[in-house]
All heavy atoms as TSV, in Angstrom:
chain	resi	resn	atom	element	x	y	z
A	1	MET	N	N	-87.665	112.139	-55.456
A	1	MET	CA	C	-88.024	113.104	-54.451
A	1	MET	C	C	-86.848	113.602	-53.628
A	1	MET	O	O	-86.778	114.767	-53.237
A	1	MET	CB	C	-89.067	112.590	-53.447
A	1	MET	CG	C	-90.410	112.305	-54.049
A	1	MET	SD	S	-91.297	113.854	-54.587
A	1	MET	CE	C	-91.454	114.689	-53.200
A	2	ARG	N	N	-85.913	112.702	-53.372
A	2	ARG	CA	C	-84.726	113.130	-52.587
A	2	ARG	C	C	-83.919	114.122	-53.343
A	2	ARG	O	O	-83.170	114.976	-52.763
A	2	ARG	CB	C	-83.847	111.839	-52.281
A	2	ARG	CG	C	-84.684	111.052	-51.174
A	2	ARG	CD	C	-83.864	109.871	-50.844
A	2	ARG	NE	N	-82.540	110.109	-50.313
A	2	ARG	CZ	C	-81.562	109.263	-50.215
A	2	ARG	NH1	N	-81.787	107.970	-50.645
A	2	ARG	NH2	N	-80.363	109.485	-49.756
A	3	VAL	N	N	-83.884	114.106	-54.653
A	3	VAL	CA	C	-83.173	115.067	-55.518
A	3	VAL	C	C	-83.858	116.429	-55.313
A	3	VAL	O	O	-83.032	117.387	-55.239
A	3	VAL	CB	C	-83.188	114.681	-56.992
A	3	VAL	CG1	C	-82.645	115.833	-57.862
A	3	VAL	CG2	C	-82.386	113.420	-57.172
A	4	LEU	N	N	-85.117	116.566	-55.249
A	4	LEU	CA	C	-85.845	117.815	-55.145
A	4	LEU	C	C	-85.761	118.276	-53.682
A	4	LEU	O	O	-85.696	119.493	-53.465
A	4	LEU	CB	C	-87.253	117.676	-55.538
A	4	LEU	CG	C	-87.441	117.325	-57.023
A	4	LEU	CD1	C	-88.905	117.084	-57.340
A	4	LEU	CD2	C	-86.910	118.439	-57.898
A	5	ASP	N	N	-85.743	117.388	-52.788
A	5	ASP	CA	C	-85.787	117.802	-51.348
A	5	ASP	C	C	-84.977	116.794	-50.440
A	5	ASP	O	O	-85.375	115.611	-50.304
A	5	ASP	CB	C	-87.306	117.713	-50.828
A	5	ASP	CG	C	-87.419	118.141	-49.353
A	5	ASP	OD1	O	-86.442	118.560	-48.713
A	5	ASP	OD2	O	-88.523	117.923	-48.876
A	6	SER	N	N	-83.781	117.183	-50.215
A	6	SER	CA	C	-82.804	116.354	-49.402
A	6	SER	C	C	-83.354	115.904	-48.012
A	6	SER	O	O	-82.950	114.946	-47.554
A	6	SER	CB	C	-81.506	116.994	-49.324
A	6	SER	OG	O	-81.580	118.122	-48.504
A	7	GLU	N	N	-84.372	116.573	-47.510
A	7	GLU	CA	C	-84.973	116.354	-46.208
A	7	GLU	C	C	-86.076	115.322	-46.307
A	7	GLU	O	O	-86.750	114.890	-45.364
A	7	GLU	CB	C	-85.429	117.580	-45.602
A	7	GLU	CG	C	-84.349	118.615	-45.311
A	7	GLU	CD	C	-83.230	118.114	-44.343
A	7	GLU	OE1	O	-83.636	117.426	-43.312
A	7	GLU	OE2	O	-82.149	118.295	-44.581
A	8	PHE	N	N	-86.420	114.935	-47.560
A	8	PHE	CA	C	-87.523	113.939	-47.810
A	8	PHE	C	C	-87.259	112.628	-47.001
A	8	PHE	O	O	-86.108	112.091	-47.117
A	8	PHE	CB	C	-87.628	113.656	-49.274
A	8	PHE	CG	C	-88.772	112.746	-49.685
A	8	PHE	CD1	C	-90.059	113.150	-49.604
A	8	PHE	CD2	C	-88.542	111.483	-50.044
A	8	PHE	CE1	C	-91.108	112.329	-49.987
A	8	PHE	CE2	C	-89.427	110.541	-50.358
A	8	PHE	CZ	C	-90.865	111.034	-50.295
A	9	GLY	N	N	-88.165	112.196	-46.316
A	9	GLY	CA	C	-88.032	110.992	-45.539
A	9	GLY	C	C	-87.792	109.717	-46.416
A	9	GLY	O	O	-88.460	109.702	-47.467
A	10	VAL	N	N	-87.067	108.815	-45.859
A	10	VAL	CA	C	-86.913	107.557	-46.759
A	10	VAL	C	C	-87.343	106.424	-45.898
A	10	VAL	O	O	-87.023	106.149	-44.774
A	10	VAL	CB	C	-85.366	107.389	-46.986
A	10	VAL	CG1	C	-85.050	106.077	-47.709
A	10	VAL	CG2	C	-84.811	108.542	-47.767
A	11	ASP	N	N	-88.228	105.606	-46.512
A	11	ASP	CA	C	-88.756	104.371	-45.790
A	11	ASP	C	C	-88.051	103.153	-46.492
A	11	ASP	O	O	-87.277	103.320	-47.365
A	11	ASP	CB	C	-90.204	104.267	-45.876
A	11	ASP	CG	C	-90.769	104.245	-47.333
A	11	ASP	OD1	O	-90.023	104.058	-48.301
A	11	ASP	OD2	O	-91.991	104.411	-47.470
A	12	ASP	N	N	-88.290	102.008	-45.898
A	12	ASP	CA	C	-87.607	100.851	-46.434
A	12	ASP	C	C	-87.907	100.493	-47.842
A	12	ASP	O	O	-87.095	100.106	-48.703
A	12	ASP	CB	C	-88.022	99.575	-45.551
A	12	ASP	CG	C	-87.477	99.708	-44.114
A	12	ASP	OD1	O	-86.489	100.402	-44.005
A	12	ASP	OD2	O	-88.040	99.160	-43.307
A	13	VAL	N	N	-89.216	100.654	-48.218
A	13	VAL	CA	C	-89.560	100.429	-49.612
A	13	VAL	C	C	-88.824	101.390	-50.561
A	13	VAL	O	O	-88.302	100.890	-51.605
A	13	VAL	CB	C	-91.102	100.531	-49.766
A	13	VAL	CG1	C	-91.488	100.278	-51.280
A	13	VAL	CG2	C	-91.852	99.533	-49.021
A	14	LEU	N	N	-88.803	102.712	-50.299
A	14	LEU	CA	C	-88.118	103.606	-51.174
A	14	LEU	C	C	-86.650	103.229	-51.203
A	14	LEU	O	O	-86.034	103.210	-52.291
A	14	LEU	CB	C	-88.299	105.080	-50.640
A	14	LEU	CG	C	-87.643	106.110	-51.436
A	14	LEU	CD1	C	-88.201	106.120	-52.859
A	14	LEU	CD2	C	-87.826	107.490	-50.756
A	15	LYS	N	N	-85.983	102.926	-50.100
A	15	LYS	CA	C	-84.633	102.647	-50.063
A	15	LYS	C	C	-84.304	101.378	-50.937
A	15	LYS	O	O	-83.307	101.259	-51.617
A	15	LYS	CB	C	-84.152	102.468	-48.630
A	15	LYS	CG	C	-82.727	102.258	-48.491
A	15	LYS	CD	C	-82.014	103.642	-48.781
A	15	LYS	CE	C	-80.497	103.440	-48.432
A	15	LYS	NZ	N	-79.739	104.530	-48.996
A	16	LYS	N	N	-85.204	100.358	-50.828
A	16	LYS	CA	C	-84.995	99.123	-51.503
A	16	LYS	C	C	-85.135	99.353	-53.020
A	16	LYS	O	O	-84.330	98.715	-53.782
A	16	LYS	CB	C	-86.086	98.106	-51.034
A	16	LYS	CG	C	-85.840	96.748	-51.787
A	16	LYS	CD	C	-86.929	95.734	-51.024
A	16	LYS	CE	C	-88.055	95.674	-52.077
A	16	LYS	NZ	N	-88.955	94.758	-51.819
A	17	ASN	N	N	-85.958	100.318	-53.496
A	17	ASN	CA	C	-86.220	100.441	-54.888
A	17	ASN	C	C	-85.405	101.690	-55.467
A	17	ASN	O	O	-85.526	101.961	-56.641
A	17	ASN	CB	C	-87.621	100.643	-55.233
A	17	ASN	CG	C	-88.449	99.332	-54.859
A	17	ASN	OD1	O	-87.979	98.378	-55.004
A	17	ASN	ND2	N	-89.682	99.647	-54.373
A	18	GLU	N	N	-84.537	102.262	-54.644
A	18	GLU	CA	C	-83.894	103.509	-55.045
A	18	GLU	C	C	-83.001	103.294	-56.214
A	18	GLU	O	O	-83.019	104.110	-57.130
A	18	GLU	CB	C	-82.984	104.066	-53.807
A	18	GLU	CG	C	-82.398	105.417	-54.119
A	18	GLU	CD	C	-81.565	105.897	-52.879
A	18	GLU	OE1	O	-81.069	105.068	-52.237
A	18	GLU	OE2	O	-81.655	107.155	-52.808
A	19	ASP	N	N	-82.207	102.271	-56.398
A	19	ASP	CA	C	-81.446	101.885	-57.473
A	19	ASP	C	C	-82.295	101.765	-58.769
A	19	ASP	O	O	-81.877	102.383	-59.816
A	19	ASP	CB	C	-80.618	100.637	-57.268
A	19	ASP	CG	C	-79.484	100.778	-56.275
A	19	ASP	OD1	O	-79.145	101.880	-55.996
A	19	ASP	OD2	O	-79.102	99.733	-55.751
A	20	ASP	N	N	-83.493	101.168	-58.623
A	20	ASP	CA	C	-84.327	101.076	-59.896
A	20	ASP	C	C	-84.860	102.404	-60.271
A	20	ASP	O	O	-84.927	102.735	-61.399
A	20	ASP	CB	C	-85.489	100.144	-59.496
A	20	ASP	CG	C	-85.124	98.735	-59.326
A	20	ASP	OD1	O	-83.941	98.336	-59.946
A	20	ASP	OD2	O	-85.728	97.992	-58.592
A	21	TYR	N	N	-85.168	103.276	-59.348
A	21	TYR	CA	C	-85.638	104.651	-59.607
A	21	TYR	C	C	-84.563	105.507	-60.296
A	21	TYR	O	O	-84.803	106.159	-61.300
A	21	TYR	CB	C	-86.229	105.345	-58.350
A	21	TYR	CG	C	-87.365	104.742	-57.683
A	21	TYR	CD1	C	-87.402	104.744	-56.347
A	21	TYR	CD2	C	-88.285	104.042	-58.359
A	21	TYR	CE1	C	-88.518	104.147	-55.609
A	21	TYR	CE2	C	-89.337	103.376	-57.756
A	21	TYR	CZ	C	-89.504	103.505	-56.440
A	21	TYR	OH	O	-90.541	102.924	-55.743
A	22	VAL	N	N	-83.370	105.333	-59.818
A	22	VAL	CA	C	-82.297	106.050	-60.394
A	22	VAL	C	C	-82.004	105.742	-61.780
A	22	VAL	O	O	-81.924	106.408	-62.749
A	22	VAL	CB	C	-80.982	106.060	-59.587
A	22	VAL	CG1	C	-79.802	106.579	-60.318
A	22	VAL	CG2	C	-81.199	106.720	-58.220
A	23	ARG	N	N	-81.989	104.283	-62.002
A	23	ARG	CA	C	-81.741	103.801	-63.401
A	23	ARG	C	C	-82.868	104.291	-64.284
A	23	ARG	O	O	-82.660	104.592	-65.401
A	23	ARG	CB	C	-81.850	102.296	-63.305
A	23	ARG	CG	C	-80.404	101.655	-63.436
A	23	ARG	CD	C	-80.384	100.173	-63.540
A	23	ARG	NE	N	-79.376	99.658	-62.659
A	23	ARG	CZ	C	-79.571	99.280	-61.417
A	23	ARG	NH1	N	-80.751	99.217	-60.924
A	23	ARG	NH2	N	-78.453	98.911	-60.627
A	24	GLN	N	N	-84.112	104.198	-63.837
A	24	GLN	CA	C	-85.280	104.671	-64.711
A	24	GLN	C	C	-85.076	106.231	-65.090
A	24	GLN	O	O	-85.228	106.628	-66.229
A	24	GLN	CB	C	-86.602	104.487	-63.916
A	24	GLN	CG	C	-86.991	103.010	-63.893
A	24	GLN	CD	C	-88.146	102.898	-62.887
A	24	GLN	OE1	O	-88.657	103.663	-62.350
A	24	GLN	NE2	N	-88.533	101.554	-62.866
A	25	ALA	N	N	-84.694	106.957	-64.025
A	25	ALA	CA	C	-84.476	108.457	-64.320
A	25	ALA	C	C	-83.421	108.663	-65.381
A	25	ALA	O	O	-83.480	109.413	-66.309
A	25	ALA	CB	C	-84.255	109.133	-63.015
A	26	LEU	N	N	-82.309	107.881	-65.179
A	26	LEU	CA	C	-81.234	107.999	-66.154
A	26	LEU	C	C	-81.519	107.524	-67.573
A	26	LEU	O	O	-81.098	108.096	-68.552
A	26	LEU	CB	C	-79.922	107.258	-65.667
A	26	LEU	CG	C	-79.311	107.777	-64.436
A	26	LEU	CD1	C	-78.174	106.896	-63.860
A	26	LEU	CD2	C	-78.759	109.163	-64.701
A	27	THR	N	N	-82.310	106.402	-67.658
A	27	THR	CA	C	-82.756	105.942	-68.922
A	27	THR	C	C	-83.689	107.002	-69.643
A	27	THR	O	O	-83.509	107.238	-70.833
A	27	THR	CB	C	-83.539	104.663	-68.789
A	27	THR	OG1	O	-82.668	103.702	-68.137
A	27	THR	CG2	C	-84.114	104.077	-70.102
A	28	ILE	N	N	-84.536	107.566	-68.905
A	28	ILE	CA	C	-85.456	108.714	-69.516
A	28	ILE	C	C	-84.602	109.873	-69.949
A	28	ILE	O	O	-84.771	110.280	-71.016
A	28	ILE	CB	C	-86.503	109.074	-68.446
A	28	ILE	CG1	C	-87.497	107.931	-68.242
A	28	ILE	CG2	C	-87.253	110.363	-68.877
A	28	ILE	CD1	C	-88.440	108.099	-67.113
A	29	ALA	N	N	-83.715	110.297	-69.060
A	29	ALA	CA	C	-82.779	111.428	-69.344
A	29	ALA	C	C	-81.993	111.115	-70.720
A	29	ALA	O	O	-81.849	111.980	-71.610
A	29	ALA	CB	C	-81.904	111.787	-68.302
A	30	ASN	N	N	-81.540	109.919	-70.754
A	30	ASN	CA	C	-80.789	109.501	-71.885
A	30	ASN	C	C	-81.512	109.561	-73.233
A	30	ASN	O	O	-81.165	109.852	-74.221
A	30	ASN	CB	C	-80.120	108.139	-71.745
A	30	ASN	CG	C	-78.986	107.770	-72.728
A	30	ASN	OD1	O	-78.291	108.709	-73.171
A	30	ASN	ND2	N	-78.958	106.509	-73.002
A	31	ARG	N	N	-82.746	109.190	-73.053
A	31	ARG	CA	C	-83.593	109.105	-74.203
A	31	ARG	C	C	-84.020	110.528	-74.703
A	31	ARG	O	O	-84.313	110.621	-75.917
A	31	ARG	CB	C	-84.942	108.195	-74.002
A	31	ARG	CG	C	-84.698	106.877	-73.909
A	31	ARG	CD	C	-85.965	106.079	-73.611
A	31	ARG	NE	N	-85.574	104.621	-73.443
A	31	ARG	CZ	C	-86.429	103.785	-72.889
A	31	ARG	NH1	N	-87.604	104.074	-72.443
A	31	ARG	NH2	N	-85.984	102.565	-72.745
A	32	ILE	N	N	-84.144	111.437	-73.862
A	32	ILE	CA	C	-84.662	112.816	-74.294
A	32	ILE	C	C	-83.549	113.782	-74.512
A	32	ILE	O	O	-83.751	114.806	-75.106
A	32	ILE	CB	C	-85.612	113.374	-73.202
A	32	ILE	CG1	C	-85.016	113.615	-71.955
A	32	ILE	CG2	C	-86.861	112.557	-73.100
A	32	ILE	CD1	C	-85.720	114.329	-70.826
A	33	MET	N	N	-82.351	113.391	-74.285
A	33	MET	CA	C	-81.119	114.310	-74.572
A	33	MET	C	C	-80.790	114.239	-75.992
A	33	MET	O	O	-80.865	113.087	-76.649
A	33	MET	CB	C	-79.865	113.819	-73.745
A	33	MET	CG	C	-79.960	114.340	-72.340
A	33	MET	SD	S	-78.354	113.835	-71.611
A	33	MET	CE	C	-78.513	114.964	-70.136
A	34	PRO	N	N	-80.368	115.230	-76.575
A	34	PRO	CA	C	-79.955	115.289	-77.979
A	34	PRO	C	C	-78.772	114.360	-78.198
A	34	PRO	O	O	-77.994	114.212	-77.281
A	34	PRO	CB	C	-79.613	116.673	-78.354
A	34	PRO	CG	C	-80.017	117.555	-77.134
A	34	PRO	CD	C	-80.214	116.476	-75.912
A	35	TRP	N	N	-78.620	113.849	-79.437
A	35	TRP	CA	C	-77.392	113.027	-79.763
A	35	TRP	C	C	-76.222	113.854	-79.500
A	35	TRP	O	O	-76.148	115.011	-79.659
A	35	TRP	CB	C	-77.442	112.561	-81.163
A	35	TRP	CG	C	-78.520	111.595	-81.366
A	35	TRP	CD1	C	-79.763	111.810	-82.037
A	35	TRP	CD2	C	-78.510	110.245	-80.956
A	35	TRP	NE1	N	-80.414	110.621	-82.031
A	35	TRP	CE2	C	-79.736	109.648	-81.395
A	35	TRP	CE3	C	-77.681	109.411	-80.251
A	35	TRP	CZ2	C	-80.072	108.338	-81.104
A	35	TRP	CZ3	C	-78.070	108.048	-80.002
A	35	TRP	CH2	C	-79.215	107.638	-80.475
A	36	GLY	N	N	-75.094	113.352	-79.011
A	36	GLY	CA	C	-73.899	113.926	-78.741
A	36	GLY	C	C	-73.857	114.228	-77.161
A	36	GLY	O	O	-72.655	114.719	-76.709
A	37	GLU	N	N	-74.827	114.095	-76.423
A	37	GLU	CA	C	-74.767	114.298	-75.004
A	37	GLU	C	C	-74.433	113.101	-74.181
A	37	GLU	O	O	-74.578	113.074	-73.018
A	37	GLU	CB	C	-76.139	114.929	-74.509
A	37	GLU	CG	C	-76.450	116.225	-75.243
A	37	GLU	CD	C	-75.439	117.375	-74.875
A	37	GLU	OE1	O	-74.940	117.367	-73.703
A	37	GLU	OE2	O	-75.176	118.270	-75.645
A	38	GLU	N	N	-74.092	112.038	-74.866
A	38	GLU	CA	C	-73.825	110.780	-74.175
A	38	GLU	C	C	-72.759	110.912	-73.111
A	38	GLU	O	O	-72.752	110.212	-72.194
A	38	GLU	CB	C	-73.426	109.615	-75.217
A	38	GLU	CG	C	-74.597	109.268	-76.115
A	38	GLU	CD	C	-74.548	110.096	-77.436
A	38	GLU	OE1	O	-73.653	110.931	-77.626
A	38	GLU	OE2	O	-75.566	110.077	-78.124
A	39	ALA	N	N	-71.735	111.771	-73.442
A	39	ALA	CA	C	-70.643	111.914	-72.576
A	39	ALA	C	C	-71.152	112.374	-71.152
A	39	ALA	O	O	-70.605	111.929	-70.139
A	39	ALA	CB	C	-69.617	112.860	-73.129
A	40	LEU	N	N	-72.150	113.241	-71.191
A	40	LEU	CA	C	-72.697	113.705	-69.896
A	40	LEU	C	C	-73.264	112.591	-69.162
A	40	LEU	O	O	-73.030	112.442	-67.918
A	40	LEU	CB	C	-73.711	114.833	-70.093
A	40	LEU	CG	C	-74.504	115.258	-68.851
A	40	LEU	CD1	C	-73.525	115.830	-67.920
A	40	LEU	CD2	C	-75.574	116.169	-69.266
A	41	MET	N	N	-73.991	111.777	-69.842
A	41	MET	CA	C	-74.660	110.562	-69.152
A	41	MET	C	C	-73.540	109.623	-68.642
A	41	MET	O	O	-73.799	109.048	-67.590
A	41	MET	CB	C	-75.553	109.871	-70.137
A	41	MET	CG	C	-76.857	110.681	-70.449
A	41	MET	SD	S	-77.724	111.232	-68.975
A	41	MET	CE	C	-78.288	109.580	-68.283
A	42	ASP	N	N	-72.444	109.483	-69.379
A	42	ASP	CA	C	-71.408	108.630	-68.887
A	42	ASP	C	C	-70.857	109.163	-67.640
A	42	ASP	O	O	-70.563	108.396	-66.692
A	42	ASP	CB	C	-70.245	108.512	-70.005
A	42	ASP	CG	C	-70.695	107.693	-71.200
A	42	ASP	OD1	O	-71.573	106.963	-71.070
A	42	ASP	OD2	O	-70.010	107.888	-72.248
A	43	HIS	N	N	-70.707	110.495	-67.467
A	43	HIS	CA	C	-70.183	111.044	-66.218
A	43	HIS	C	C	-71.249	110.889	-65.126
A	43	HIS	O	O	-70.848	110.655	-63.926
A	43	HIS	CB	C	-69.892	112.491	-66.455
A	43	HIS	CG	C	-68.638	112.769	-67.272
A	43	HIS	ND1	N	-67.395	112.468	-66.815
A	43	HIS	CD2	C	-68.466	113.305	-68.536
A	43	HIS	CE1	C	-66.489	112.836	-67.825
A	43	HIS	NE2	N	-67.103	113.345	-68.840
A	44	VAL	N	N	-72.501	111.063	-65.370
A	44	VAL	CA	C	-73.517	110.902	-64.363
A	44	VAL	C	C	-73.515	109.397	-63.870
A	44	VAL	O	O	-73.537	109.149	-62.743
A	44	VAL	CB	C	-74.888	111.304	-64.901
A	44	VAL	CG1	C	-75.976	110.898	-63.976
A	44	VAL	CG2	C	-74.965	112.778	-65.206
A	45	ASN	N	N	-73.471	108.513	-64.867
A	45	ASN	CA	C	-73.395	107.028	-64.561
A	45	ASN	C	C	-72.149	106.728	-63.635
A	45	ASN	O	O	-72.362	106.010	-62.584
A	45	ASN	CB	C	-73.436	106.177	-65.775
A	45	ASN	CG	C	-74.784	106.146	-66.307
A	45	ASN	OD1	O	-75.762	106.147	-65.610
A	45	ASN	ND2	N	-74.799	106.092	-67.623
A	46	LEU	N	N	-71.055	107.256	-63.983
A	46	LEU	CA	C	-69.770	107.035	-63.236
A	46	LEU	C	C	-69.935	107.662	-61.803
A	46	LEU	O	O	-69.618	107.017	-60.834
A	46	LEU	CB	C	-68.565	107.661	-63.964
A	46	LEU	CG	C	-67.192	107.544	-63.293
A	46	LEU	CD1	C	-66.867	106.115	-63.087
A	46	LEU	CD2	C	-66.207	108.351	-64.023
A	47	TYR	N	N	-70.511	108.801	-61.731
A	47	TYR	CA	C	-70.680	109.408	-60.399
A	47	TYR	C	C	-71.591	108.618	-59.474
A	47	TYR	O	O	-71.291	108.322	-58.450
A	47	TYR	CB	C	-71.189	110.890	-60.585
A	47	TYR	CG	C	-71.753	111.477	-59.285
A	47	TYR	CD1	C	-70.732	112.035	-58.426
A	47	TYR	CD2	C	-72.988	111.496	-58.794
A	47	TYR	CE1	C	-71.118	112.589	-57.167
A	47	TYR	CE2	C	-73.415	112.003	-57.643
A	47	TYR	CZ	C	-72.480	112.530	-56.840
A	47	TYR	OH	O	-72.838	113.081	-55.636
A	48	TYR	N	N	-72.728	108.087	-60.151
A	48	TYR	CA	C	-73.604	107.223	-59.405
A	48	TYR	C	C	-72.924	105.943	-58.891
A	48	TYR	O	O	-73.091	105.612	-57.752
A	48	TYR	CB	C	-74.813	106.945	-60.240
A	48	TYR	CG	C	-75.800	106.007	-59.466
A	48	TYR	CD1	C	-76.471	106.402	-58.402
A	48	TYR	CD2	C	-75.912	104.625	-59.935
A	48	TYR	CE1	C	-77.308	105.580	-57.664
A	48	TYR	CE2	C	-76.741	103.829	-59.253
A	48	TYR	CZ	C	-77.382	104.272	-58.085
A	48	TYR	OH	O	-78.144	103.412	-57.455
A	49	ARG	N	N	-72.159	105.315	-59.811
A	49	ARG	CA	C	-71.483	104.034	-59.388
A	49	ARG	C	C	-70.400	104.344	-58.229
A	49	ARG	O	O	-70.431	103.567	-57.310
A	49	ARG	CB	C	-70.709	103.523	-60.632
A	49	ARG	CG	C	-71.653	102.575	-61.426
A	49	ARG	CD	C	-70.844	101.924	-62.497
A	49	ARG	NE	N	-71.219	102.674	-63.727
A	49	ARG	CZ	C	-70.393	103.091	-64.671
A	49	ARG	NH1	N	-69.094	102.837	-64.523
A	49	ARG	NH2	N	-70.824	103.701	-65.652
A	50	GLU	N	N	-69.723	105.491	-58.420
A	50	GLU	CA	C	-68.816	105.838	-57.280
A	50	GLU	C	C	-69.469	106.029	-56.011
A	50	GLU	O	O	-68.990	105.584	-54.943
A	50	GLU	CB	C	-67.907	107.046	-57.704
A	50	GLU	CG	C	-66.982	106.720	-58.839
A	50	GLU	CD	C	-66.207	107.908	-59.299
A	50	GLU	OE1	O	-66.593	109.087	-58.973
A	50	GLU	OE2	O	-65.288	107.747	-60.024
A	51	GLU	N	N	-70.590	106.891	-56.029
A	51	GLU	CA	C	-71.360	107.154	-54.733
A	51	GLU	C	C	-71.893	105.758	-54.215
A	51	GLU	O	O	-71.956	105.678	-53.005
A	51	GLU	CB	C	-72.454	108.069	-55.089
A	51	GLU	CG	C	-71.936	109.534	-55.280
A	51	GLU	CD	C	-71.118	110.023	-54.056
A	51	GLU	OE1	O	-71.614	109.944	-53.005
A	51	GLU	OE2	O	-69.990	110.581	-54.298
A	52	SER	N	N	-72.435	104.945	-55.127
A	52	SER	CA	C	-72.935	103.645	-54.540
A	52	SER	C	C	-71.842	102.845	-53.852
A	52	SER	O	O	-72.086	102.213	-52.906
A	52	SER	CB	C	-73.462	102.837	-55.733
A	52	SER	OG	O	-73.969	101.631	-55.416
A	53	ILE	N	N	-70.562	102.850	-54.485
A	53	ILE	CA	C	-69.500	102.101	-53.795
A	53	ILE	C	C	-69.247	102.696	-52.547
A	53	ILE	O	O	-68.972	102.044	-51.488
A	53	ILE	CB	C	-68.332	102.071	-54.794
A	53	ILE	CG1	C	-68.555	101.215	-55.956
A	53	ILE	CG2	C	-67.012	101.656	-54.046
A	53	ILE	CD1	C	-67.478	101.316	-57.096
A	54	LYS	N	N	-69.237	104.085	-52.407
A	54	LYS	CA	C	-68.933	104.690	-51.134
A	54	LYS	C	C	-70.017	104.371	-50.081
A	54	LYS	O	O	-69.660	104.149	-48.956
A	54	LYS	CB	C	-68.827	106.258	-51.344
A	54	LYS	CG	C	-67.671	106.693	-52.067
A	54	LYS	CD	C	-67.749	108.250	-52.260
A	54	LYS	CE	C	-66.717	108.788	-53.192
A	54	LYS	NZ	N	-66.864	110.164	-53.519
A	55	GLU	N	N	-71.231	104.345	-50.590
A	55	GLU	CA	C	-72.360	104.111	-49.589
A	55	GLU	C	C	-72.174	102.583	-48.973
A	55	GLU	O	O	-72.380	102.372	-47.939
A	55	GLU	CB	C	-73.659	104.138	-50.315
A	55	GLU	CG	C	-74.858	103.887	-49.463
A	55	GLU	CD	C	-74.972	104.997	-48.414
A	55	GLU	OE1	O	-74.617	106.095	-48.614
A	55	GLU	OE2	O	-75.606	104.606	-47.364
A	56	LYS	N	N	-71.863	101.602	-49.921
A	56	LYS	CA	C	-71.642	100.312	-49.631
A	56	LYS	C	C	-70.506	100.124	-48.589
A	56	LYS	O	O	-70.596	99.374	-47.634
A	56	LYS	CB	C	-71.381	99.340	-50.781
A	56	LYS	CG	C	-72.741	99.155	-51.504
A	56	LYS	CD	C	-72.576	98.305	-52.704
A	56	LYS	CE	C	-73.798	98.232	-53.507
A	56	LYS	NZ	N	-73.638	97.604	-54.738
A	57	LEU	N	N	-69.412	100.859	-48.798
A	57	LEU	CA	C	-68.276	100.862	-47.933
A	57	LEU	C	C	-68.677	101.502	-46.492
A	57	LEU	O	O	-68.182	100.961	-45.464
A	57	LEU	CB	C	-67.149	101.628	-48.513
A	57	LEU	CG	C	-66.450	100.994	-49.677
A	57	LEU	CD1	C	-65.383	101.950	-50.250
A	57	LEU	CD2	C	-65.760	99.670	-49.249
A	58	ARG	N	N	-69.457	102.470	-46.475
A	58	ARG	CA	C	-69.965	103.002	-45.260
A	58	ARG	C	C	-70.766	102.051	-44.471
A	58	ARG	O	O	-70.812	102.061	-43.256
A	58	ARG	CB	C	-70.704	104.305	-45.462
A	58	ARG	CG	C	-69.839	105.472	-45.687
A	58	ARG	CD	C	-70.680	106.809	-45.733
A	58	ARG	NE	N	-70.317	107.455	-46.913
A	58	ARG	CZ	C	-71.091	107.936	-47.886
A	58	ARG	NH1	N	-72.426	107.902	-47.682
A	58	ARG	NH2	N	-70.655	108.446	-48.920
A	59	GLU	N	N	-71.550	101.288	-45.182
A	59	GLU	CA	C	-72.399	100.256	-44.400
A	59	GLU	C	C	-71.527	99.157	-43.876
A	59	GLU	O	O	-72.086	98.567	-42.891
A	59	GLU	CB	C	-73.402	99.698	-45.475
A	59	GLU	CG	C	-74.446	100.673	-45.939
A	59	GLU	CD	C	-75.283	100.110	-46.995
A	59	GLU	OE1	O	-75.140	98.879	-47.397
A	59	GLU	OE2	O	-76.157	100.800	-47.514
A	60	ASP	N	N	-70.444	98.825	-44.463
A	60	ASP	CA	C	-69.557	97.689	-43.887
A	60	ASP	C	C	-68.877	98.171	-42.710
A	60	ASP	O	O	-68.758	98.400	-41.747
A	60	ASP	CB	C	-68.669	97.186	-45.002
A	60	ASP	CG	C	-69.315	96.552	-46.145
A	60	ASP	OD1	O	-70.444	96.130	-45.935
A	60	ASP	OD2	O	-68.660	96.526	-47.126
């Protein structure tokens, strides 16, 4: 929902499960993409990891 609407409210349950939701979405996208598009998914995964690291640094 946050991808579609950045103003979407976030509660504790959503925040706690956000990583799982992102992983599930990436898994589905990876399965429906034609072969040869793995590089795009690698970039998306790298971006997500970098953003996750930045978020953790902001929390500290």
